[in-house]
C-alpha positions in Angstrom: -33.3 30.1 -28.0 -30.3 27.8 -29.0 -27.8 30.4 -28.6 -29.1 31.3 -25.0 -29.2 27.7 -24.0 -25.6 26.9 -25.4 -24.4 30.0 -23.4 -25.9 29.0 -20.3 -24.6 25.3 -20.6 -21.1 26.7 -21.2 -21.3 28.7 -18.0 -22.8 25.8 -16.0 -19.8 23.7 -17.2 -17.1 26.3 -16.3 -18.9 26.7 -12.9 -18.7 22.8 -12.2 -15.1 22.8 -13.3 -14.2 25.7 -11.2 -15.9 24.2 -8.1 -14.4 21.0 -8.6 -11.0 22.4 -9.0 -11.2 24.4 -5.6 -12.7 21.2 -3.7 -9.8 18.9 -5.2 -7.0 20.9 -3.8 -8.9 21.6 -0.5 -9.5 18.0 0.0 -5.7 17.2 -0.9 -4.6 19.8 1.4 -6.6 18.4 4.5 -4.5 17.2 7.3 -3.9 13.4 7.5 -3.0 10.9 5.0 -5.2 7.7 3.8 -2.3 5.5 4.0 -2.3 6.1 8.0 -5.7 4.6 8.1 -4.1 1.0 7.3 -3.6 -0.6 10.8 -0.4 -2.5 10.1 2.5 -2.0 12.5 5.2 -3.7 10.2 4.3 -1.3 7.4 7.3 1.0 7.1 7.8 4.2 5.1 8.5 2.3 1.9 5.5 0.5 2.3 3.4 3.5 2.9 5.0 5.0 -0.1 4.0 2.1 -2.3 0.5 2.3 -1.0 0.3 5.9 -1.7 1.4 5.3 -5.3 -1.0 2.4 -5.8 -4.0 4.7 -4.4 -2.9 7.4 -7.0 -1.7 9.9 -4.2 1.9 9.8 -5.4 3.7 12.8 -7.2 2.9 16.5 -6.8 -0.5 18.0 -6.4 -0.5 19.2 -10.1 0.3 15.7 -11.3 -2.5 14.4 -9.2 -4.8 17.0 -10.6 -3.8 16.2 -14.2 -4.3 12.5 -13.6 -7.8 13.1 -12.0 -8.9 15.5 -14.7 -8.0 12.9 -17.5 -9.9 10.3 -15.6 -13.0 12.7 -15.3 -12.7 13.2 -19.2 -12.8 9.5 -19.8 -15.6 8.9 -17.4 -13.4 7.2 -14.8 -13.8 8.6 -11.3 -11.4 5.8 -10.0 -11.9 3.2 -7.3 -12.9 3.8 -3.5 -10.0 3.8 -1.1 -12.0 2.6 1.7 -14.2 0.0 -0.1 -11.9 -0.9 -2.8 -14.5 -0.9 -5.6 -15.3 1.4 -8.4 -16.7 4.7 -7.4 -19.5 4.5 -10.1 -20.9 1.3 -8.5 -21.1 3.1 -5.4 -23.0 5.9 -6.8 -25.2 3.8 -8.8 -26.5 2.5 -5.5 -26.7 5.7 -3.6 -28.1 8.3 -6.3 -31.5 6.7 -6.7 -32.1 6.8 -2.9 -31.2 10.5 -2.7 -33.3 11.5 -5.9 -36.3 9.6 -4.4 -35.7 11.6 -1.0 -35.1 15.0 -2.5 -37.9 14.7 -5.0 -40.5 13.8 -2.3 -39.2 16.5 -0.1 -39.5 19.1 -2.8 -43.1 18.1 -3.4 -43.8 18.4 0.4 -42.0 21.9 0.4 -43.7 23.3 -2.6 -47.1 22.0 -1.4 -46.8 23.2 2.1 -45.0 26.6 1.0 -47.6 27.3 -1.6 -50.7 26.5 0.5 -49.4 28.6 3.5 -48.2 31.5 1.3 -51.6 31.6 -0.7 -53.4 31.5 2.7 -51.4 34.2 4.4 -51.6 36.5 1.4 -55.6 36.1 1.2 -56.2 36.3 5.0 -53.1 37.8 6.6 -55.0 38.8 9.9 -56.3 35.3 10.6 -54.9 33.5 13.5 -54.5 30.2 11.7 -52.4 32.0 9.0 -50.2 33.7 11.5 -49.8 30.4 13.4 -48.6 28.5 10.2 -46.4 31.2 9.3 -44.6 31.4 12.7 -44.6 27.6 12.8 -42.6 27.5 9.6 -40.1 30.0 10.8 -39.6 28.0 13.9 -38.9 24.8 11.7 -36.7 26.7 9.4 -34.5 28.1 12.3 -34.0 24.7 13.7 -31.2 22.4 12.4 -32.1 19.4 10.3 -30.3 16.8 12.5 -32.2 18.3 15.5 -35.5 17.9 13.9 -34.6 14.4 12.6 -33.5 13.2 16.2 -36.8 14.7 17.6 -39.0 12.9 14.8 -37.3 9.6 15.8 -37.8 10.1 19.5 -41.5 11.2 19.1 -42.9 9.0 16.0 -40.7 5.9 16.3 -39.5 5.6 19.9 -42.4 6.8 21.8 -45.5 6.5 19.6 -44.0 3.4 17.4 -45.8 4.7 14.5 -42.9 5.0 11.9 -39.5 3.2 11.3 -36.6 4.9 13.0 -34.4 4.8 9.6 -33.1 2.8 6.7 -34.5 2.2 3.5 -36.7 -0.7 4.2 -37.0 -3.4 7.0 -34.8 -6.5 7.1 -37.4 -8.8 6.0 -38.8 -6.6 3.3 -37.2 -8.9 0.3 -39.4 -11.7 1.4 -42.6 -9.6 1.3 -44.9 -9.2 -1.8 -44.2 -6.1 -4.0 -47.2 -4.4 -2.8 -46.2 -5.0 1.0 -42.7 -3.8 0.2 -43.6 -0.6 -1.4 -45.6 0.1 1.6 -42.7 -0.6 3.9 -40.4 1.7 1.7 -43.1 4.3 1.9 -43.1 4.2 5.9 -39.4 4.5 5.9 -39.7 7.4 3.5 -42.1 9.4 5.8 -40.0 10.8 8.5 -36.9 12.0 6.3 -39.1 13.5 3.6 -41.2 15.5 6.4 -37.9 16.4 8.1 -36.2 17.6 4.9 -39.4 19.4 3.2 -41.0 21.0 6.3 -37.7 22.2 7.4 -37.3 24.4 4.2 -41.2 25.2 3.4 -41.1 28.6 5.2 -38.9 30.0 2.5 -41.4 29.1 -0.2 -44.2 30.4 1.9 -42.9 33.7 2.3 -42.0 34.1 -1.4 -45.5 33.2 -2.4 -47.0 35.3 0.2 -45.3 38.4 -1.1 -45.7 37.4 -4.7 -49.4 36.5 -4.4 -50.2 39.5 -2.4 -48.6 41.8 -4.9 -50.6 40.1 -7.6 -53.9 40.5 -5.6 -53.2 44.3 -4.9 -52.5 44.9 -8.7 -54.8 47.2 -10.8 -55.9 44.3 -13.3 -57.1 42.1 -10.2 -58.9 45.1 -8.8 -60.7 45.6 -12.3 -61.5 41.9 -12.6 -63.3 42.0 -9.1 -65.1 45.1 -10.2 -66.3 43.4 -13.4 -67.6 40.6 -11.1 -65.1 38.0 -11.7 -65.2 35.1 -9.0 -62.5 34.9 -6.4 -61.5 31.4 -7.5 -60.7 32.7 -11.0 -59.0 35.5 -9.6 -56.9 33.4 -7.4 -55.9 31.2 -10.3 -54.8 34.0 -12.4 -52.8 35.5 -9.4 -51.0 32.1 -9.1 -50.3 32.0 -12.9 -48.6 35.6 -12.4 -46.7 34.2 -9.4 -45.5 31.2 -11.5 -42.0 32.8 -12.7 -40.8 33.5 -8.9 -41.9 30.1 -7.9 -40.0 28.3 -10.6 -36.8 30.5 -9.7 -37.3 29.4 -6.2 -37.3 25.8 -7.1 -34.1 26.1 -8.8 -32.6 27.9 -5.6 -34.0 25.3 -3.4 -32.1 22.3 -4.9 -28.7 23.3 -3.2 -30.5 23.6 0.2 -32.2 20.2 -0.4 -29.1 18.4 -1.2 -27.2 20.0 1.6 -29.9 19.2 4.2 -30.1 15.6 2.7 -26.5 15.0 4.2 -27.6 15.4 7.8 -31.1 13.7 7.2 -29.5 10.8 5.5 -26.9 10.5 8.2 -29.5 10.8 11.0 -32.0 8.3 9.3 -29.3 5.9 8.1 -30.6 6.6 4.6 -28.4 4.9 2.1 -27.9 8.0 -0.2 -25.3 10.5 -1.5 -25.2 12.5 1.8 -24.3 9.4 3.9 -21.8 8.2 1.2 -20.3 11.7 1.5 -20.0 11.9 5.2 -18.3 8.4 5.3 -15.9 9.4 2.4 -14.9 12.5 4.4 -14.2 10.6 7.6 -12.2 8.1 5.7 -10.4 10.7 3.4 -11.8 8.6 0.5 -10.6 11.1 -2.2 -12.2 9.5 -5.2 -15.8 9.2 -3.5 -15.7 12.8 -2.2 -14.8 14.3 -5.8 -17.3 12.1 -7.5 -20.1 13.1 -4.9 -19.3 16.7 -5.3 -19.2 16.6 -9.2 -22.7 14.7 -9.4 -24.1 17.3 -6.7 -22.8 20.2 -8.6 -24.2 19.0 -11.9 -27.5 18.3 -10.5 -27.6 21.7 -9.0 -26.6 23.5 -12.0 -28.7 21.5 -14.3 -31.8 22.2 -11.9 -30.9 25.9 -11.9 -30.7 26.0 -15.9 -34.2 24.0 -16.3 -35.9 26.4 -13.8 -34.4 29.5 -15.7 -35.6 28.2 -19.0 -39.0 27.4 -17.4 -39.3 31.1 -16.1 -38.4 32.4 -19.4 -41.1 30.1 -21.0 -43.6 31.2 -18.5 -42.7 34.9 -18.8 -42.9 36.6 -22.2 -41.0 39.7 -21.0 -38.0 37.2 -20.0 -38.2 35.9 -23.5 -37.9 39.2 -25.1 -34.7 40.1 -22.9 -33.2 36.8 -23.9 -33.8 37.3 -27.6 -36.1 34.2 -28.1 -38.7 36.2 -30.1 -35.9 37.0 -32.6 -35.2 33.4 -33.1 -38.9 32.6 -34.0 
C-alpha cells in the first residue's frame, strides 16, 4: 500500500506541475498588458517598463517562468497586481467560502442522485421515477448561470423567500451567533441547490445502472429465494454499488469547482470562482496561477482519496494494487 500511494502522489504532482506550466504560458500569451490598466496619461514607455519590472513581468517568458517556479517552491505566490496585497491573504479569505459551498453541493448531489437512482432502479416503470429522471436530465442540460438567474428571479425577487446573493446580510455582524448562522444558511440555500441539483442526474444514472445490476445478480436472486427481506437486500446492493459511487465522487469534483465559478459570480459569493473571474478580467497573473494551483491540487487530492477509498471497499482492487502482498 505505501508503494502504491507514493506512486499515485508522484503522478498527481507531475499532473499538477504540467497543468500549471500550460496555464502559465497560456495566461502570459493572452492579448493585453496589465500595465495598460493603469489610467495615467503622463506614464510614458519608460514608466510602463518600470511598472512591468515591478510587477515581475520583465524579461523573457522562460525567465518569468523560472522566477515563478522558484516562488512556488518557497510557498510564495506573489502579490496581486490588482489589489496590491499578498495572494495568500486573498485565498485565505476565499477558500473557506468555496469549500463550504462545494461540500454542501456535493452532499445535495449525492443525496438526490442516490435517492433517485435507487428509486428508478427498483421501480423503473413508475411515473414518479420517470419524472424524477427526466427532471434531472433537464437540470443537467441547463447552464448553471441560467439556473442561478432563474432561482434569483423566482425565489428572491418574486416570492421573497431567500436572499439574492452574498455570504450574509449587511447587518449580520450585529446579530447573535445563532441568528448570524441562520442568516448565512439562508444565503447558502440557493447557490447550493443550483450547484448540487444541476449535477445530480449523473449520479442518479450511475446509481440506477449499478444498483440495477446488483439487483439482477444471481446472489440477490438466491437471497430472495431464501426469504431475505427487501430492506436487507437493498442494503447489500448499495454496499456492492459503493466502489462506483466513490469513483463518481472523485470525478464530480472538477465539475463542482467548474460550476462554482458561474454560481459564485451569479450569486456574488466571495469564493475562489469569483476571485478567478475578477483576476482574469484584470489580467492578475499571480492570482490566476494561485487559484489554478489550488484548484488542481484539490481535484487531484480528491481523486486520489476516492481511488484509495474504492480500493479499500473492493477487495479485488486491493489484490490488483498489491495491497494484500504488503499485509
